[in-house]
C-alpha positions, 0 to 999 in steps of 0.5 A: 641170165645172171643171178640179178635177173630175178624177174627173168629167172622167175618167168623161166622157172614158171615155164620150166616147172609148171605145177611146182609151188615155189613156197615148197622148194628148198634153196638147194633145189632152187639154186640147181634149177636156176643154174640148169635154166637155158640161157643162165650163165653166171658164177654159182659162187655169186648166189646167196640166200638173199638172191634165192629168196628174191627169186622165190618171191618173184616166182610166187608173184608170177604164179 
């Protein structure tokens, strides 16, 4: 997975963090959690606030 795989990341976060309200997760933790996902392989410097915001919104939609 890459940072641009927003939907896949959201699904993986739903599976790996059940019971977590995405709206309460700060971007530092969200970034760390995404980078820790199995299959995630992208450069941390390619991540920005817009990408994290999109991931958070997609995660909310998945729930």
